[in-house]
One Martini backbone bead per residue (centre of mass of N, CA, C, O) as a GRO file, in nm:
protein
  320
    1MET     BB    1   5.327   6.174   5.061
    2HIS     BB    2   5.082   6.116   5.292
    3SER     BB    3   4.946   5.886   5.482
    4SER     BB    4   4.655   5.787   5.584
    5PRO     BB    5   4.482   5.706   5.838
    6ALA     BB    6   4.326   5.477   5.993
    7ILE     BB    7   3.990   5.371   5.973
    8PRO     BB    8   3.756   5.284   6.169
    9LEU     BB    9   3.531   5.042   6.195
   10THR     BB   10   3.176   4.991   6.156
   11SER     BB   11   2.944   4.807   6.275
   12PRO     BB   12   2.666   4.664   6.226
   13GLY     BB   13   2.366   4.809   6.371
   14PRO     BB   14   2.158   4.955   6.549
   15VAL     BB   15   1.950   5.200   6.606
   16SER     BB   16   2.005   5.528   6.712
   17THR     BB   17   1.844   5.748   6.959
   18ILE     BB   18   1.829   6.107   7.001
   19LEU     BB   19   1.656   6.296   7.256
   20ALA     BB   20   1.646   6.650   7.255
   21ARG     BB   21   1.528   6.886   7.511
   22ASP     BB   22   1.812   7.028   7.490
   23PHE     BB   23   2.084   7.199   7.375
   24SER     BB   24   2.318   7.052   7.515
   25THR     BB   25   2.249   6.766   7.421
   26PHE     BB   26   2.265   6.826   7.118
   27ARG     BB   27   2.555   6.933   7.096
   28THR     BB   28   2.686   6.666   7.188
   29ALA     BB   29   2.552   6.472   6.975
   30VAL     BB   30   2.674   6.592   6.716
   31SER     BB   31   2.976   6.531   6.779
   32GLU     BB   32   2.930   6.217   6.827
   33SER     BB   33   2.799   6.154   6.535
   34PHE     BB   34   3.044   6.290   6.408
   35VAL     BB   35   3.226   6.558   6.433
   36PRO     BB   36   3.369   6.806   6.568
   37LEU     BB   37   3.148   7.072   6.680
   38GLN     BB   38   3.000   7.392   6.651
   39VAL     BB   39   2.710   7.484   6.849
   40THR     BB   40   2.451   7.725   6.783
   41SER     BB   41   2.189   7.951   6.935
   42ASP     BB   42   1.930   8.200   6.952
   43HIS     BB   43   1.719   7.943   7.054
   44PRO     BB   44   1.772   7.737   7.322
   45GLU     BB   45   1.480   7.836   7.431
   46PRO     BB   46   1.332   7.620   7.316
   47PHE     BB   47   1.449   7.275   7.238
   48ARG     BB   48   1.465   7.056   6.945
   49GLY     BB   49   1.596   6.710   6.898
   50VAL     BB   50   1.682   6.450   6.644
   51ILE     BB   51   1.890   6.149   6.632
   52ARG     BB   52   1.935   5.911   6.372
   53SER     BB   53   2.143   5.608   6.371
   54ALA     BB   54   2.364   5.424   6.132
   55GLY     BB   55   2.610   5.168   6.119
   56VAL     BB   56   2.791   5.102   5.802
   57ASP     BB   57   3.068   5.007   5.825
   58GLU     BB   58   3.201   5.331   5.734
   59VAL     BB   59   2.907   5.429   5.756
   60HIS     BB   60   2.699   5.723   5.833
   61VAL     BB   61   2.352   5.725   5.901
   62ASN     BB   62   2.138   6.020   5.917
   63GLU     BB   63   1.871   6.166   6.108
   64VAL     BB   64   1.770   6.516   6.128
   65ARG     BB   65   1.592   6.697   6.392
   66ALA     BB   66   1.533   7.061   6.426
   67THR     BB   67   1.590   7.351   6.535
   68ASP     BB   68   1.743   7.635   6.531
   69HIS     BB   69   2.088   7.654   6.398
   70VAL     BB   70   2.456   7.637   6.421
   71VAL     BB   71   2.724   7.491   6.225
   72GLU     BB   72   3.082   7.439   6.300
   73ARG     BB   73   3.398   7.393   6.124
   74THR     BB   74   3.696   7.445   6.259
   75PRO     BB   75   4.033   7.463   6.257
   76GLU     BB   76   4.062   7.364   6.555
   77LEU     BB   77   3.896   7.100   6.519
   78ILE     BB   78   4.060   6.977   6.290
   79ALA     BB   79   4.340   6.964   6.445
   80ARG     BB   80   4.245   6.741   6.663
   81GLY     BB   81   4.211   6.547   6.419
   82ASP     BB   82   4.226   6.249   6.171
   83ARG     BB   83   3.948   6.274   6.044
   84SER     BB   84   3.826   6.208   5.699
   85TYR     BB   85   3.533   6.335   5.536
   86PHE     BB   86   3.238   6.297   5.379
   87LYS     BB   87   2.931   6.493   5.337
   88LEU     BB   88   2.587   6.417   5.288
   89SER     BB   89   2.307   6.625   5.201
   90LEU     BB   90   1.947   6.583   5.258
   91MET     BB   91   1.674   6.766   5.212
   92LEU     BB   92   1.339   6.719   5.364
   93ALA     BB   93   1.300   6.984   5.550
   94GLY     BB   94   1.324   7.288   5.493
   95THR     BB   95   1.622   7.484   5.550
   96GLY     BB   96   1.971   7.539   5.423
   97LEU     BB   97   2.307   7.665   5.481
   98LEU     BB   98   2.599   7.616   5.289
   99ILE     BB   99   2.956   7.667   5.381
  100GLN     BB  100   3.230   7.640   5.139
  101ASP     BB  101   3.489   7.745   4.963
  102ASP     BB  102   3.340   8.021   4.885
  103ARG     BB  103   3.054   7.878   4.913
  104GLU     BB  104   2.693   7.867   4.846
  105ALA     BB  105   2.403   7.665   4.969
  106LEU     BB  106   2.062   7.654   4.914
  107LEU     BB  107   1.856   7.428   5.090
  108GLN     BB  108   1.592   7.227   4.978
  109PRO     BB  109   1.369   7.012   4.927
  110GLY     BB  110   1.574   6.767   4.746
  111ASP     BB  111   1.852   6.866   4.818
  112LEU     BB  112   2.204   6.849   4.747
  113ALA     BB  113   2.522   6.809   4.939
  114VAL     BB  114   2.878   6.857   4.972
  115TYR     BB  115   3.134   6.794   5.232
  116ASP     BB  116   3.439   6.870   5.417
  117THR     BB  117   3.593   6.785   5.729
  118ASN     BB  118   3.892   6.914   5.649
  119ARG     BB  119   3.716   7.177   5.622
  120PRO     BB  120   3.569   7.452   5.660
  121TYR     BB  121   3.226   7.496   5.793
  122SER     BB  122   2.872   7.584   5.741
  123LEU     BB  123   2.546   7.561   5.912
  124VAL     BB  124   2.223   7.706   5.843
  125PHE     BB  125   1.928   7.717   6.062
  126ASP     BB  126   1.620   7.914   6.071
  127GLU     BB  127   1.455   7.643   6.103
  128GLU     BB  128   1.275   7.390   6.098
  129PHE     BB  129   1.412   7.053   6.033
  130ARG     BB  130   1.506   6.793   5.780
  131THR     BB  131   1.778   6.554   5.755
  132MET     BB  132   2.025   6.389   5.560
  133VAL     BB  133   2.334   6.218   5.673
  134VAL     BB  134   2.630   6.117   5.498
  135MET     BB  135   2.915   5.954   5.634
  136PHE     BB  136   3.241   5.918   5.464
  137PRO     BB  137   3.507   5.796   5.336
  138LYS     BB  138   3.677   5.886   5.053
  139HIS     BB  139   3.754   5.591   4.937
  140LEU     BB  140   3.448   5.506   4.854
  141LEU     BB  141   3.501   5.664   4.612
  142ASP     BB  142   3.551   5.667   4.244
  143LEU     BB  143   3.690   5.944   4.332
  144PRO     BB  144   3.884   6.194   4.368
  145PRO     BB  145   3.890   6.425   4.613
  146ASP     BB  146   3.970   6.674   4.436
  147VAL     BB  147   3.724   6.645   4.251
  148VAL     BB  148   3.501   6.662   4.464
  149GLY     BB  149   3.592   6.951   4.569
  150GLN     BB  150   3.428   7.104   4.336
  151LEU     BB  151   3.132   7.042   4.503
  152THR     BB  152   3.140   7.207   4.737
  153ALA     BB  153   2.866   7.386   4.801
  154VAL     BB  154   2.670   7.244   4.580
  155ARG     BB  155   2.383   7.243   4.432
  156MET     BB  156   2.164   6.944   4.403
  157SER     BB  157   1.909   6.831   4.229
  158GLY     BB  158   1.610   6.612   4.291
  159SER     BB  159   1.407   6.702   4.022
  160GLU     BB  160   1.648   6.624   3.818
  161GLY     BB  161   1.778   6.396   3.654
  162VAL     BB  162   1.979   6.204   3.849
  163GLY     BB  163   1.853   6.313   4.115
  164ALA     BB  164   1.561   6.192   4.066
  165LEU     BB  165   1.673   5.892   4.120
  166ILE     BB  166   1.827   5.920   4.405
  167VAL     BB  167   1.647   6.062   4.625
  168PRO     BB  168   1.438   5.835   4.678
  169TYR     BB  169   1.639   5.633   4.793
  170LEU     BB  170   1.748   5.809   5.028
  171THR     BB  171   1.477   5.858   5.160
  172GLN     BB  172   1.422   5.562   5.229
  173LEU     BB  173   1.665   5.526   5.413
  174ALA     BB  174   1.593   5.742   5.625
  175GLY     BB  175   1.304   5.583   5.693
  176ASN     BB  176   1.494   5.285   5.706
  177LEU     BB  177   1.734   5.220   5.920
  178GLU     BB  178   1.664   4.924   6.015
  179GLN     BB  179   1.779   4.791   5.736
  180LEU     BB  180   2.086   4.870   5.829
  181ARG     BB  181   2.187   4.545   5.839
  182GLY     BB  182   2.422   4.370   5.772
  183SER     BB  183   2.456   4.272   5.447
  184THR     BB  184   2.220   4.445   5.349
  185GLY     BB  185   2.326   4.718   5.448
  186VAL     BB  186   2.584   4.718   5.282
  187ARG     BB  187   2.448   4.713   5.002
  188LEU     BB  188   2.268   4.964   5.029
  189THR     BB  189   2.495   5.165   5.092
  190HIS     BB  190   2.678   5.116   4.841
  191SER     BB  191   2.461   5.189   4.638
  192ALA     BB  192   2.440   5.479   4.723
  193LEU     BB  193   2.737   5.555   4.657
  194ASP     BB  194   2.722   5.485   4.359
  195LEU     BB  195   2.503   5.696   4.295
  196VAL     BB  196   2.666   5.941   4.394
  197THR     BB  197   2.896   5.911   4.195
  198THR     BB  198   2.722   5.955   3.946
  199LEU     BB  199   2.629   6.239   4.021
  200PHE     BB  200   2.911   6.369   4.032
  201ALA     BB  201   2.997   6.305   3.743
  202ARG     BB  202   2.772   6.469   3.612
  203GLU     BB  203   2.834   6.748   3.751
  204LEU     BB  204   3.141   6.728   3.624
  205ASP     BB  205   3.137   6.611   3.325
  206LEU     BB  206   3.279   6.316   3.293
  207ASP     BB  207   3.100   6.210   3.034
  208ARG     BB  208   3.235   6.449   2.875
  209THR     BB  209   3.485   6.433   2.636
  210GLY     BB  210   3.487   6.737   2.493
  211THR     BB  211   3.558   6.952   2.724
  212ASP     BB  212   3.804   6.776   2.881
  213PRO     BB  213   4.074   6.597   2.804
  214HIS     BB  214   4.204   6.550   3.081
  215GLN     BB  215   3.948   6.440   3.224
  216ALA     BB  216   3.883   6.213   3.019
  217LEU     BB  217   4.143   6.056   3.057
  218MET     BB  218   4.112   5.991   3.356
  219GLN     BB  219   3.845   5.839   3.325
  220ARG     BB  220   3.965   5.608   3.145
  221ILE     BB  221   4.181   5.515   3.342
  222ARG     BB  222   4.002   5.437   3.582
  223ALA     BB  223   3.837   5.232   3.422
  224TYR     BB  224   4.074   5.050   3.340
  225ILE     BB  225   4.159   4.970   3.622
  226ASP     BB  226   3.891   4.838   3.715
  227GLU     BB  227   3.894   4.620   3.477
  228HIS     BB  228   4.220   4.525   3.577
  229LEU     BB  229   4.264   4.437   3.882
  230ALA     BB  230   4.320   4.119   3.846
  231SER     BB  231   4.579   4.195   3.710
  232ILE     BB  232   4.929   4.148   3.743
  233GLU     BB  233   5.000   4.355   3.495
  234LEU     BB  234   4.916   4.596   3.641
  235GLY     BB  235   5.050   4.917   3.538
  236PRO     BB  236   5.203   5.189   3.417
  237GLY     BB  237   5.285   5.061   3.146
  238THR     BB  238   5.006   4.945   3.055
  239ILE     BB  239   4.841   5.202   3.086
  240ALA     BB  240   4.999   5.385   2.898
  241ALA     BB  241   4.980   5.207   2.642
  242ALA     BB  242   4.659   5.202   2.631
  243HIS     BB  243   4.680   5.550   2.604
  244PHE     BB  244   4.925   5.669   2.444
  245ILE     BB  245   5.141   5.723   2.680
  246SER     BB  246   5.350   5.813   2.907
  247THR     BB  247   5.459   5.744   3.221
  248ARG     BB  248   5.516   6.036   3.296
  249HIS     BB  249   5.237   6.144   3.233
  250LEU     BB  250   5.081   5.959   3.419
  251HIS     BB  251   5.215   6.050   3.684
  252GLY     BB  252   5.127   6.348   3.653
  253LEU     BB  253   4.821   6.306   3.667
  254PHE     BB  254   4.817   6.190   3.962
  255GLN     BB  255   4.979   6.417   4.102
  256SER     BB  256   4.763   6.643   4.047
  257GLN     BB  257   4.564   6.453   4.255
  258GLY     BB  258   4.744   6.349   4.512
  259THR     BB  259   4.877   6.087   4.377
  260THR     BB  260   4.928   5.751   4.268
  261VAL     BB  261   4.913   5.479   4.077
  262SER     BB  262   4.971   5.261   4.300
  263THR     BB  263   4.774   5.373   4.513
  264TRP     BB  264   4.515   5.351   4.346
  265ILE     BB  265   4.526   5.048   4.296
  266ARG     BB  266   4.544   4.950   4.592
  267THR     BB  267   4.281   5.080   4.692
  268ARG     BB  268   4.087   4.933   4.496
  269ARG     BB  269   4.163   4.646   4.577
  270LEU     BB  270   4.102   4.664   4.879
  271GLU     BB  271   3.798   4.733   4.845
  272ARG     BB  272   3.719   4.470   4.701
  273CYS     BB  273   3.810   4.280   4.928
  274ARG     BB  274   3.635   4.396   5.153
  275ARG     BB  275   3.364   4.328   5.022
  276ASP     BB  276   3.407   4.021   5.007
  277LEU     BB  277   3.457   3.970   5.316
  278MET     BB  278   3.143   4.074   5.373
  279ASN     BB  279   3.038   3.846   5.193
  280PRO     BB  280   2.854   3.561   5.239
  281LEU     BB  281   2.922   3.419   4.959
  282TYR     BB  282   3.250   3.419   5.067
  283ALA     BB  283   3.290   3.262   5.346
  284ASP     BB  284   3.449   2.993   5.214
  285ARG     BB  285   3.674   3.178   5.119
  286PRO     BB  286   3.981   3.239   5.110
  287VAL     BB  287   4.167   3.510   5.162
  288ALA     BB  288   4.381   3.453   4.942
  289ALA     BB  289   4.170   3.427   4.710
  290ILE     BB  290   4.064   3.714   4.724
  291ALA     BB  291   4.332   3.855   4.678
  292ALA     BB  292   4.391   3.718   4.399
  293ARG     BB  293   4.140   3.822   4.251
  294TRP     BB  294   4.279   4.139   4.301
  295GLY     BB  295   4.615   4.104   4.256
  296PHE     BB  296   4.723   3.947   4.520
  297VAL     BB  297   5.000   3.728   4.543
  298ASP     BB  298   5.072   3.825   4.840
  299ALA     BB  299   4.939   3.753   5.139
  300ALA     BB  300   5.117   3.912   5.340
  301HIS     BB  301   5.102   4.185   5.193
  302PHE     BB  302   4.797   4.210   5.206
  303SER     BB  303   4.763   4.209   5.514
  304ARG     BB  304   4.933   4.464   5.568
  305ALA     BB  305   4.775   4.661   5.386
  306PHE     BB  306   4.498   4.621   5.518
  307LYS     BB  307   4.575   4.707   5.810
  308THR     BB  308   4.673   4.991   5.736
  309ALA     BB  309   4.397   5.089   5.608
  310TYR     BB  310   4.174   4.948   5.847
  311GLY     BB  311   4.295   4.836   6.141
  312GLN     BB  312   4.270   4.531   6.029
  313ALA     BB  313   4.245   4.217   5.964
  314PRO     BB  314   4.084   4.025   5.744
  315SER     BB  315   3.990   3.811   5.958
  316GLU     BB  316   3.859   4.019   6.151
  317LEU     BB  317   3.643   4.125   5.960
  318ARG     BB  318   3.506   3.853   5.902
  319ALA     BB  319   3.430   3.790   6.203
  320ARG     BB  320   3.233   4.049   6.220
   0.00000   0.00000   0.00000
């Protein structure tokens, strides 16, 4: 298994607005705001487009309004870069067609869909539209990327069930990007991702233990790990024993999802530490104390692991 490259952090900052009065300007702005994309239009003149963006922690929150065009993430563009994100789209006005992994989702106002920047996709807008796009690294979700991959280009309704609770919150974020700054912005944005994780889990039926025993077991194991992250005793042996399975079976479960037990534990611990380091309530708490709180007994090891994962030392993140 290859380790993913460190993803540079984006500091909370003011909202940037790009007003594109011609297609060339919009095409450039799209690739600079997200990942490199191929943008075409049958009606490049006249063309109107507006992109409003806010960077919060590692999350990019965008509101896009434009006339008709097509966006494509091609294999050639994917090969050029090493950034890998999920993108969540919430259609606010107009319609859009998302195509990925041999699936198609026709999105209307209030509909949500997720897609993976590491695989080819297309977005087709046949009319003027407005959408919210949240782009974030995959590790910020409490679900394995391979599991979330089952939902790419699947329409999720915002008018019923869990979606009806989440869409109003996201819509308010899209209309109030100026609020996404400082520690408040971090909390609001991570709350949004927690809600999105809940929606994905519901769509995948992860809460239903009777449908897929394998999936239900993995859900219980991940929950157990999160509950015991602070324990220095947490490891394959204790996890397997708590779920009455062999360590070999446990390793096989995680291997089937493209990761390992130790990698999953380390990633979850690092993410909890990162959130604490950015929390003003813990500003006077030593970095080593935060690391120990989440199961890292060796401060030097924690610092190295943190820098490998996030591209900067814990103290550098806190200083920002």
